[in-house]
C-alpha positions as CSV (number, residue, x, y, z in Angstrom):
1,X,-71.4,-13.2,43.3
2,X,-70.9,-14.7,39.8
3,X,-69.4,-13.1,36.8
4,X,-66.0,-11.8,35.5
5,X,-63.9,-9.5,37.6
6,X,-61.6,-6.7,36.7
7,X,-59.6,-3.9,38.3
8,X,-58.1,-0.8,36.7
9,X,-54.5,-1.1,37.8
10,X,-52.7,1.1,35.2
11,X,-53.6,3.5,32.6
12,X,-53.0,0.9,29.9
13,X,-55.8,-0.1,27.6
14,X,-55.3,-3.8,27.1
15,X,-58.4,-4.1,25.0
16,X,-56.8,-1.6,22.5
17,X,-53.5,-3.6,22.4
18,X,-55.4,-6.8,21.8
19,X,-57.6,-5.2,19.1
20,X,-54.5,-3.9,17.3
21,X,-52.7,-7.3,17.5
22,X,-55.8,-9.0,16.1
23,X,-56.3,-6.5,13.2
24,X,-52.7,-5.7,12.1
25,X,-52.2,-9.2,10.6
26,X,-48.7,-9.7,12.0
27,X,-47.7,-12.7,14.0
28,X,-47.7,-12.6,17.8
29,X,-44.6,-13.7,19.7
30,X,-44.9,-15.0,23.2
31,X,-41.5,-14.4,24.6
32,X,-39.4,-15.5,27.6
33,X,-35.7,-15.0,28.4
34,X,-33.2,-16.4,30.8
35,X,-30.4,-14.3,32.2
36,X,-27.4,-14.5,34.5
37,X,-29.2,-12.0,36.8
38,X,-31.5,-9.0,37.1
39,X,-29.2,-6.1,36.0
40,X,-29.7,-5.2,32.4
41,X,-26.2,-3.6,32.2
42,X,-24.0,-6.2,34.0
43,X,-26.0,-9.4,33.4
44,X,-26.4,-11.3,30.2
45,X,-29.0,-13.1,28.1
46,X,-28.4,-16.8,28.0
47,X,-31.7,-17.9,26.4
48,X,-34.4,-16.5,24.1
49,X,-37.5,-18.7,23.9
50,X,-40.5,-17.7,21.8
51,X,-43.7,-19.0,20.3
52,X,-44.8,-17.6,17.0
53,X,-48.6,-17.5,17.0
54,X,-51.7,-16.2,15.2
55,X,-55.2,-15.4,16.3
56,X,-58.2,-17.5,15.5
57,X,-61.0,-15.3,16.8
58,X,-60.0,-14.6,20.4
59,X,-57.7,-17.6,20.7
60,X,-53.9,-17.6,20.0
61,X,-52.7,-20.6,18.1
62,X,-49.1,-21.7,18.1
63,X,-47.4,-21.9,14.7
64,X,-43.8,-22.6,15.6
65,X,-41.2,-22.5,18.4
66,X,-38.0,-20.5,18.6
67,X,-35.4,-21.5,21.2
68,X,-31.8,-20.3,21.2
69,X,-29.1,-20.5,23.9
70,X,-26.3,-17.9,24.2
71,X,-22.7,-18.5,25.3
72,X,-22.1,-16.6,28.6
73,X,-19.1,-14.6,29.7
74,X,-20.4,-14.2,33.2
75,X,-20.7,-17.4,35.1
76,X,-24.0,-18.6,36.4
77,X,-24.1,-19.2,40.2
78,X,-25.1,-22.7,41.4
79,X,-28.4,-21.2,42.5
80,X,-29.1,-19.8,39.1
81,X,-28.2,-23.1,37.5
82,X,-30.8,-24.8,39.7
83,X,-33.4,-22.2,38.9
84,X,-32.9,-22.0,35.2
85,X,-31.9,-25.6,34.7
86,X,-29.1,-24.3,32.5
87,X,-25.5,-24.9,33.3
88,X,-22.3,-23.1,32.5
89,X,-21.0,-26.3,30.9
90,X,-24.1,-26.5,28.6
91,X,-23.6,-22.9,27.4
92,X,-19.8,-23.3,26.6
93,X,-20.3,-24.3,22.9
94,X,-23.4,-22.1,22.2
95,X,-23.4,-19.0,19.8
96,X,-22.4,-15.6,21.0
97,X,-25.0,-12.8,21.8
98,X,-24.5,-10.9,18.6
99,X,-25.2,-13.9,16.4
100,X,-28.4,-14.8,18.3
101,X,-29.6,-11.2,18.4
102,X,-29.2,-10.8,14.7
103,X,-31.1,-14.1,14.1
104,X,-33.9,-13.1,16.4
105,X,-34.1,-9.6,15.0
106,X,-34.7,-11.1,11.5
107,X,-37.0,-13.8,12.9
108,X,-39.6,-11.4,14.5
109,X,-39.4,-8.7,11.8
110,X,-40.7,-5.2,11.9
111,X,-43.4,-3.9,14.2
112,X,-43.4,-7.0,16.3
113,X,-46.3,-8.0,18.5
114,X,-44.9,-9.2,21.8
115,X,-46.6,-10.9,24.8
116,X,-44.3,-11.3,27.9
117,X,-44.6,-12.0,31.6
118,X,-43.3,-9.0,33.5
119,X,-42.2,-6.9,30.5
120,X,-40.7,-4.3,32.8
121,X,-37.8,-6.8,33.1
122,X,-38.0,-8.5,29.7
123,X,-37.9,-5.4,27.5
124,X,-35.0,-3.6,29.1
125,X,-32.9,-6.8,28.9
126,X,-33.7,-7.2,25.2
127,X,-33.2,-3.5,24.4
128,X,-29.8,-3.3,26.1
129,X,-28.7,-6.5,24.3
130,X,-29.9,-4.9,21.1
131,X,-28.0,-1.7,21.8
132,X,-24.9,-3.7,22.7
133,X,-24.9,-5.8,19.5
134,X,-26.4,-3.3,17.1
135,X,-29.6,-5.3,16.6
136,X,-32.3,-3.2,18.2
137,X,-35.6,-5.1,18.1
138,X,-38.6,-3.3,16.4
139,X,-41.5,-3.8,18.8
140,X,-44.9,-2.2,18.1
141,X,-47.3,-3.7,20.7
142,X,-46.3,-5.2,24.0
143,X,-48.8,-7.0,26.2
144,X,-47.7,-7.7,29.8
145,X,-49.4,-10.9,30.8
146,X,-48.5,-10.6,34.5
147,X,-50.3,-7.2,34.9
148,X,-53.3,-8.3,32.7
149,X,-53.7,-11.5,34.8
150,X,-53.6,-9.6,38.0
151,X,-56.2,-7.3,36.6
152,X,-58.7,-10.1,35.8
153,X,-58.0,-12.5,38.7
154,X,-58.5,-11.9,42.4
155,X,-55.8,-14.4,43.4
156,X,-53.1,-12.8,45.5
157,X,-50.2,-14.8,44.0
158,X,-49.1,-13.6,40.5
159,X,-46.2,-15.9,39.6
160,X,-46.5,-17.7,36.3
161,X,-46.4,-21.1,37.9
162,X,-49.2,-20.2,40.3
163,X,-51.4,-18.6,37.6
164,X,-51.0,-21.4,35.1
165,X,-51.5,-24.1,37.8
166,X,-54.1,-26.6,36.7
167,X,-54.2,-25.3,33.2
168,X,-51.1,-27.0,31.8
169,X,-48.6,-29.6,33.1
170,X,-46.2,-28.1,35.6
171,X,-43.1,-29.2,33.6
172,X,-44.2,-27.3,30.5
173,X,-42.0,-24.4,29.3
174,X,-42.7,-20.8,30.4
175,X,-43.9,-19.8,26.9
176,X,-46.4,-22.7,26.7
177,X,-47.7,-21.8,30.2
178,X,-48.0,-18.2,28.9
179,X,-49.9,-19.3,25.8
180,X,-52.5,-21.2,27.9
181,X,-52.7,-18.4,30.5
182,X,-53.1,-15.7,27.8
183,X,-56.0,-17.5,26.2
184,X,-57.8,-17.6,29.5
185,X,-57.0,-14.0,30.5
186,X,-57.9,-12.5,27.1
187,X,-61.4,-13.9,27.4
188,X,-61.8,-12.0,30.7
189,X,-60.4,-8.6,29.6
190,X,-63.3,-6.0,29.2
191,X,-63.5,-5.0,25.6
192,X,-66.3,-2.5,25.9
193,X,-66.0,1.1,24.7
194,X,-69.3,2.7,25.6
195,X,-69.4,5.5,28.1
196,X,-70.9,4.5,31.5
197,X,-73.0,7.0,33.5
198,X,-74.1,6.1,37.0
199,X,-77.7,6.8,38.1
200,X,-77.6,5.2,41.6
201,X,-75.2,3.6,44.1
202,X,-76.2,1.3,47.0
203,X,-74.1,-0.4,49.6
204,X,-74.6,-4.0,50.7
205,X,-72.7,-5.8,53.5
206,X,-73.1,-9.4,54.8
207,X,-69.9,-9.2,56.8
208,X,-66.9,-7.1,56.9
209,X,-65.2,-9.6,54.5
210,X,-68.2,-9.5,52.1
211,X,-69.0,-5.9,51.2
212,X,-70.1,-4.5,47.8
213,X,-71.2,-1.3,46.2
214,X,-73.8,-1.8,43.5
215,X,-73.8,0.9,40.8
216,X,-76.9,1.2,38.5
217,X,-75.8,2.6,35.2
218,X,-77.1,3.3,31.7
219,X,-75.9,-0.1,30.7
220,X,-77.1,-2.1,33.7
221,X,-75.9,-2.9,37.1
222,X,-72.3,-3.6,38.1
223,X,-70.8,-4.5,41.4
224,X,-67.6,-3.2,43.1
225,X,-66.0,-5.5,45.7
226,X,-65.1,-3.2,48.6
227,X,-62.4,-5.5,49.9
228,X,-60.5,-6.1,46.7
229,X,-61.3,-3.1,44.5
230,X,-62.4,-5.4,41.7
231,X,-65.4,-4.6,39.5
232,X,-67.7,-7.6,39.3
233,X,-69.9,-8.3,36.2
234,X,-73.5,-8.6,37.5
235,X,-75.1,-8.8,34.1
236,X,-73.7,-11.0,31.3
237,X,-72.1,-9.0,28.6
238,X,-71.6,-5.8,30.7
239,X,-67.8,-5.9,30.3
240,X,-68.2,-6.4,26.6
241,X,-70.2,-3.1,26.3
242,X,-69.0,-0.8,29.0
243,X,-65.7,1.1,29.2
244,X,-64.7,-0.2,32.7
245,X,-61.5,1.8,32.8
246,X,-63.5,4.9,31.9
247,X,-66.1,4.0,34.6
248,X,-63.2,4.0,37.2
249,X,-62.1,7.4,36.1
250,X,-65.7,8.7,36.1
251,X,-66.6,7.7,39.6
252,X,-63.3,9.0,41.0
253,X,-63.6,12.3,39.2
254,X,-67.3,12.9,40.2
255,X,-66.7,12.0,43.8
256,X,-63.4,13.9,44.0
257,X,-61.6,10.7,44.9
258,X,-57.9,10.1,44.2
259,X,-58.4,6.4,43.4
260,X,-60.9,3.6,43.6
261,X,-60.1,3.0,47.3
262,X,-60.8,6.5,48.2
263,X,-64.2,6.2,46.3
264,X,-65.0,3.0,48.3
265,X,-64.2,4.7,51.6
266,X,-66.7,7.5,50.8
267,X,-69.6,5.2,49.7
268,X,-69.2,1.9,51.6
269,X,-70.9,3.1,54.8
């Protein structure tokens, strides 16, 4: 089957976040951090790396790069030095956290638009650093590229390196990998807002590994992969017209299904 794919993974309207980012006129910051570990309370930021960008139609264009290292008080383990390619010796003469947080706070300004990879880790680390130093970042919209990518790609590996493989040289920085990946993902995110009503559902199976439900709607036909749970665009432009997240809610509600998998079990027979 050809066409874009999409799965409703969370009650998060990426199309609305993207629309607001494009319309509000403020810069977009693609953001990555390095830390001494995963605990927001006991571990420390050692690097803040960002790209300041702007939209040209649907594409993000890099304007400038921000990259600041932070002197650590908690030593990096040899394993972390290898992973981050940052050493304790390198950080010895760098600025302290308060100085860098103040500078970054002034750099991104108010109501910042942020794109990150796994923001459930990124934002708590930044918020606690802001709380600790008195420089709480003012973030308006935050786009989690990891979740968005996993909603528009059926690949089972969702690391940044894996998702950006083949799009940009492997040795590129995380933020540049994210920029290229974002421009690919944003083209695939359904932007439609029209209500979808279903008039007919049919099941097709070539093999157990190739099973689909085809839903005829007021906007045309759309497929549902019964093995992955992804909607599949059968007719060009369907995702640009239809509210796919709304369609997921509609079919679940009308079939008394708790989620899309429950819906598939009832109709894929």
